[in-house]
C-alpha positions in Angstrom: 150.7 115.6 216.7 149.1 116.6 220.0 150.9 115.7 223.2 149.2 113.9 226.0 149.8 117.0 228.2 147.5 119.0 226.1 144.7 116.4 226.1 145.1 115.4 229.8 142.6 118.0 231.0 140.0 116.1 229.0 141.1 112.7 230.3 141.1 113.8 233.9 137.6 115.0 233.9 135.4 112.0 233.1 133.4 109.1 234.3 135.1 107.6 237.4 135.9 104.6 235.3 137.7 107.0 233.0 139.8 108.8 235.5 143.4 110.0 235.0 144.6 106.5 236.0 142.4 105.0 233.3 143.8 107.2 230.6 147.4 107.1 231.8 148.3 104.5 229.2 146.7 106.1 226.2 149.9 107.9 225.3 149.9 110.6 222.7 146.6 111.4 220.8 146.5 110.1 217.3 147.9 112.3 214.6 145.9 113.7 211.6 146.6 110.5 209.6 144.8 108.2 212.0 141.1 107.7 212.9 139.8 109.8 215.7 136.9 109.5 218.1 133.5 110.9 217.1 130.3 111.4 218.9 128.4 109.4 216.3 130.9 106.6 216.6 130.6 106.5 220.3 126.8 106.6 220.1 126.7 103.7 217.6 129.0 101.6 219.8 126.8 102.4 222.8 123.8 101.0 220.9 125.8 97.9 219.9 127.0 97.2 223.5 123.4 97.8 224.7 122.1 95.2 222.3 124.8 92.7 223.4 123.9 93.3 227.1 120.2 92.9 226.4 120.8 89.6 224.6 122.9 88.3 227.4 120.4 89.5 230.0 117.6 87.8 228.1 119.4 84.5 228.2 120.3 84.8 231.9 116.7 85.9 232.7 115.3 82.9 230.9 117.8 80.4 232.3 118.7 81.9 235.7 121.8 80.5 237.3 123.9 81.8 240.3 127.0 81.0 238.3 126.0 83.2 235.4 124.7 86.0 237.7 127.5 86.3 240.2 130.2 85.0 237.8 129.1 87.7 235.4 129.3 90.4 238.1 132.8 89.4 239.1 134.0 88.9 235.6 132.6 92.3 234.6 134.4 94.0 237.4 137.7 92.3 236.5 137.2 93.3 232.8 136.6 97.0 233.8 139.8 97.0 235.8 141.8 95.4 233.0 140.2 97.8 230.4 141.3 100.9 232.3 144.8 99.7 231.9 144.6 98.4 228.4 142.4 101.1 226.8 143.8 100.5 223.4 142.1 97.1 223.4 138.7 98.5 224.3 137.1 97.1 221.2 137.7 93.7 222.8 137.0 94.5 226.5 133.8 96.5 226.0 131.8 93.7 224.3 133.1 91.2 226.8 132.0 93.5 229.6 128.5 93.8 228.0 128.1 90.0 227.9 129.2 89.5 231.5 127.2 92.4 232.8 124.2 91.2 230.8 124.4 87.8 232.6 124.4 89.7 235.9 121.6 92.0 235.0 119.4 89.2 233.7 120.0 87.0 236.7 119.3 89.8 239.2 116.2 90.7 237.2 115.0 87.1 237.4 115.4 87.2 241.2 113.3 90.3 241.5 110.8 89.1 239.0 110.2 86.0 241.0 109.2 88.1 244.0 107.4 90.9 242.1 106.8 90.4 238.4 105.9 94.0 237.4 108.9 95.5 239.0 111.2 94.8 236.0 109.3 96.8 233.4 108.9 99.6 235.9 112.6 99.7 236.5 113.4 99.7 232.7 110.9 102.5 232.0 112.3 104.6 234.9 115.9 104.0 233.7 115.1 105.3 230.3 113.2 108.1 231.8 116.3 109.1 233.9 118.5 108.8 230.8 116.4 111.1 228.6 115.9 113.5 231.4 119.6 113.9 232.0 120.3 114.1 228.3 117.8 117.0 228.1 119.4 118.7 231.1 122.9 118.3 229.5 121.8 119.6 226.1 120.0 122.5 227.6 123.0 123.5 229.6 121.0 123.6 232.8 123.9 121.9 234.6 127.3 122.8 233.3 129.9 120.0 233.3 132.8 121.9 234.8 136.0 120.6 236.1 134.9 121.1 239.7 131.6 119.5 239.0 133.3 116.4 237.5 135.6 116.2 240.5 132.7 116.4 242.9 130.7 113.6 241.2 133.8 111.4 240.9 134.5 111.8 244.6 130.8 111.1 245.5 130.8 108.0 243.3 133.8 106.5 244.9 132.2 107.4 248.3 129.1 105.3 247.3 131.3 102.5 246.1 133.2 102.5 249.5 129.9 102.6 251.3 128.6 99.5 249.5 131.9 97.7 250.0 131.7 98.3 253.8 128.0 97.1 253.7 129.1 94.0 251.8 131.9 93.1 254.2 129.6 93.6 257.2 127.0 91.4 255.5 129.5 88.6 255.3 129.7 88.7 259.1 126.0 88.7 259.5 125.7 92.5 260.1 123.1 94.2 258.0 122.6 98.0 257.8 118.9 98.5 258.3 118.8 101.9 256.5 119.9 100.1 253.3 117.2 97.3 253.4 114.3 98.5 255.4 111.5 100.7 254.1 111.9 103.9 256.0 112.3 107.7 255.4 116.0 107.4 255.9 116.3 104.5 253.5 114.4 106.5 250.9 116.6 109.5 251.4 119.8 107.5 251.1 118.6 105.6 248.1 117.5 108.7 246.3 120.8 110.4 247.0 122.7 107.4 245.5 120.4 107.3 242.5 121.0 111.0 242.1 124.8 110.5 242.1 124.4 107.7 239.6 122.2 109.9 237.3 124.6 112.8 237.4 127.3 110.4 236.1 125.4 110.4 232.9 126.3 114.1 232.4 130.0 113.1 232.6 129.4 110.4 230.1 127.7 112.7 227.6 130.4 115.3 228.1 133.1 112.6 227.5 131.5 111.8 224.1 131.7 115.5 223.0 135.1 116.2 224.6 136.6 113.1 223.0 135.7 114.3 219.6 136.8 117.9 220.4 140.2 116.8 221.6 140.8 114.3 218.8 141.0 111.2 221.1 141.9 107.9 219.4 139.0 106.1 217.8 139.2 103.1 220.2 138.1 105.6 222.9 134.6 105.3 221.3 134.4 101.8 222.8 135.8 102.9 226.1 133.3 105.8 226.3 130.4 103.6 225.3 131.4 101.1 228.0 131.4 103.9 230.6 127.8 104.8 229.6 126.7 101.2 229.9 128.2 101.0 233.3 126.3 104.0 234.4 123.0 102.8 233.0 123.4 99.4 234.7 124.1 101.2 238.0 121.0 103.3 237.6 118.8 100.3 236.7 120.0 98.3 239.7 119.4 101.2 242.0 115.9 101.8 240.7 115.2 98.0 240.9 116.4 98.0 244.5 114.3 101.0 245.5 111.2 99.6 244.0 111.7 96.3 245.7 112.4 97.9 249.1 109.2 100.0 249.0 107.2 97.1 247.7 108.1 95.2 250.9 109.8 92.4 248.9 113.5 93.0 249.4 
């Protein structure tokens, strides 16, 4: 049986959702008699979660409702927080997250579509484009996913999260940051930087799939890793949607 100490280097170096704190409760990695995580298993579960998300998004897009949209966003965040502390139950939390996030994505997409119909398909195509581009970069080894690289991306990601939280709080008091919502060179620079950080998170997700199999992680980690990939893809889609809207003069 492998001890958690031996596998912790893998757990520490992952998607921000899958940080050391997230993996703290995993305990010892499964022994040889139990099922272990595989890349194929994680990929299959990613497709399944993606299908669930798309189905929920289609419903929310067809029947838009603020309750579904913002309720889904809040519920999705709560589920992610719970999932990082109850990782062994990821087979339950991951599909629930996909449903809630699907409601959010569908509702947000409906809002943008009402203002500019063609923007949704553009955002979807660009999101897939970013995904396959980053997959090619990862497979080619053009960017190596080292421990320092992971740490840097995790720090940058939490920085973006904090940045948006400050913007949200200020917005509640009627203070809007113009460089986040107005079409300007600075807005474009900031938006592309955030999109770049989101895209680089895909490299961490891909690496997690492979490292999970390599280190013999428990099979339920397939669900958790798949959820991390979906989180990143949703982030990229929303960022692209926002950028397209801003520079179409519709946000």
